[in-house]
C-alpha positions as CSV (number, residue, x, y, z in Angstrom):
1,M,-0.1,-0.4,0.0
2,T,1.8,3.1,-1.0
3,P,1.6,6.5,1.6
4,S,-1.0,8.8,1.4
5,A,0.0,12.4,2.2
6,D,-1.5,12.7,4.8
7,D,0.3,9.0,6.2
8,L,3.3,11.5,5.7
9,A,2.2,14.3,7.4
10,W,0.9,12.2,10.1
11,F,4.3,10.7,10.7
12,T,6.2,13.8,10.4
13,A,4.4,15.6,12.9
14,V,4.7,12.6,15.1
15,A,8.3,12.2,14.7
16,R,9.1,15.7,15.3
17,E,6.4,16.0,18.6
18,H,7.9,12.9,20.1
19,S,11.3,12.3,19.2
20,S,13.3,14.0,21.9
21,A,10.8,11.9,24.5
22,I,11.7,8.6,22.8
23,V,15.6,9.5,22.4
24,K,15.1,10.1,26.5
25,Y,13.4,7.0,27.2
26,F,15.8,5.2,25.7
27,A,19.1,7.1,27.0
28,R,17.7,6.6,30.7
29,R,17.6,3.2,30.7
30,G,20.8,2.3,28.9
31,P,23.6,3.4,27.0
32,R,23.4,6.7,25.4
33,D,25.1,5.7,22.3
34,D,22.4,3.0,21.6
35,A,19.4,5.5,22.4
36,E,18.9,7.3,19.0
37,D,19.8,3.7,17.1
38,L,16.8,1.9,19.7
39,A,14.5,5.4,18.6
40,A,14.7,5.5,14.9
41,D,13.5,1.6,15.3
42,V,10.9,2.9,17.3
43,F,9.3,5.2,14.3
44,A,10.3,2.8,12.1
45,T,7.7,0.3,13.7
46,A,5.3,3.2,14.2
47,W,5.5,3.9,10.1
48,R,5.0,0.4,9.2
49,R,2.1,-0.1,11.9
50,R,1.0,3.4,11.8
51,D,-2.6,2.5,11.1
52,D,-2.6,0.7,14.4
53,V,-1.2,3.6,16.9
54,P,-4.3,5.3,18.3
55,R,-4.5,9.1,17.7
56,E,-5.1,9.9,21.0
57,A,-2.4,8.3,22.3
58,V,0.7,8.3,20.0
59,L,3.2,8.8,22.9
60,P,1.7,6.2,25.0
61,W,2.0,3.3,22.3
62,L,5.5,5.0,21.2
63,Y,6.8,4.1,24.7
64,R,4.7,0.3,25.0
65,T,6.8,0.1,21.6
66,A,10.2,1.4,23.2
67,G,9.5,-1.1,26.0
68,F,9.1,-4.2,23.4
69,T,12.0,-3.1,21.6
70,L,14.8,-2.3,24.5
71,A,13.9,-5.7,26.1
72,N,14.6,-6.9,22.2
73,H,17.7,-5.1,22.3
74,R,19.0,-6.2,25.7
75,R,18.2,-10.0,24.8
76,K,20.5,-9.7,21.7
77,A,23.3,-7.8,23.7
78,A,23.1,-11.2,26.1
79,D,25.3,-14.1,24.9
80,V,23.1,-16.3,26.9
81,P,22.0,-19.9,25.4
82,V,17.9,-19.6,24.8
83,E,17.2,-22.4,27.5
84,H,18.8,-19.8,29.8
85,V,17.0,-16.5,29.0
86,P,15.2,-15.4,31.8
87,E,11.3,-14.6,31.3
88,T,12.3,-10.8,32.6
89,G,14.7,-8.1,30.9
90,A,17.2,-8.1,33.7
91,T,19.2,-11.0,34.6
92,R,19.5,-9.5,38.0
93,V,18.9,-6.5,40.0
94,G,22.1,-5.2,40.0
95,D,22.4,-5.2,36.1
96,D,19.7,-3.1,35.5
97,P,20.2,-0.3,33.9
98,E,17.3,2.0,34.9
99,L,18.5,1.1,38.5
100,R,21.9,2.6,37.8
101,M,20.4,5.6,36.5
102,L,19.9,6.7,40.1
103,F,22.0,8.4,42.1
104,D,20.7,7.8,46.0
105,D,21.3,4.8,47.2
106,E,17.8,4.6,48.9
107,L,15.9,4.9,46.0
108,R,17.7,2.6,44.4
109,G,17.8,-0.4,46.9
110,A,13.6,0.9,47.4
111,L,13.0,0.6,43.6
112,A,14.8,-3.0,43.5
113,S,12.8,-4.2,46.2
114,V,9.4,-3.6,44.6
115,G,9.9,-6.0,41.0
116,E,10.5,-5.3,37.7
117,R,6.9,-5.1,36.5
118,D,6.1,-1.9,39.4
119,R,9.1,-0.5,38.5
120,R,8.5,-0.1,34.9
121,I,5.1,1.7,35.9
122,L,7.0,3.9,38.7
123,L,9.2,4.9,35.9
124,L,6.5,5.7,33.1
125,N,4.5,7.7,35.5
126,A,7.5,9.5,36.9
127,W,10.6,9.7,34.0
128,E,7.5,10.1,31.1
129,G,4.7,11.6,32.9
130,L,2.3,8.6,32.3
131,D,-0.6,8.0,34.0
132,G,-4.1,7.4,33.9
133,A,-5.2,6.4,29.6
134,G,-1.5,7.1,28.2
135,L,0.0,4.4,31.0
136,A,-2.9,2.1,30.6
137,V,-2.1,2.3,26.7
138,A,1.6,1.7,27.5
139,L,1.1,-1.2,29.4
140,G,-1.4,-2.6,26.9
141,I,-3.9,-2.9,29.8
142,S,-7.7,-0.7,30.8
143,R,-7.5,2.4,32.7
144,S,-8.5,0.8,36.1
145,G,-6.3,-1.7,35.5
146,A,-3.5,0.8,34.7
147,D,-4.9,3.1,38.1
148,A,-4.8,-0.1,40.3
149,A,-1.3,-1.4,39.1
150,L,0.0,2.8,39.6
151,S,-1.7,2.4,43.1
152,R,-0.6,-0.7,44.0
153,A,3.8,0.3,42.7
154,R,3.1,3.3,44.8
155,S,2.0,1.2,48.0
156,R,5.2,-1.5,47.1
157,L,7.6,1.3,47.1
158,R,6.4,3.3,50.5
159,E,6.6,-0.2,52.2
160,S,10.1,-0.8,50.4
161,W,11.1,2.3,51.5
162,G,10.0,2.6,54.7
163,S,11.3,-0.8,55.6
164,R,14.5,1.0,54.5
165,L,14.6,3.3,56.7
166,T,16.7,3.5,59.8
167,F,16.3,6.0,63.0
């Protein structure tokens, strides 16, 4: 199918508006040298799947795609036999690039203890500014599910943080 002028205009506007946010997403989560290349992969996917991108939630959809792109990139970088590849992205908490970006040891420890899914939700909320409908699109779940997941993740973080405080 040949792209229309509307497709090109839409994609150009999306790339101009969101490319910086997607590059920052990757720069916060891994080697900065890879951020632009990974962002280009996300936009290539958006172009190929332009009919599937929800027009009312483009950025959250891009973040969701970025999450898949990052997971694939991390799997390619790991020289591990297929039968030993973990179900989640990071092999050990200390190896998680997102946690290495944090300078505060207490926060890093609290986030490490909440689990990968909760950490992903918290960082999408804190770093990318997603909540409500945007978070739902990024996670691929309902709005009420996203609200509940964010609430649970925040609660677990508070519990973890509180257990780390020493007086």
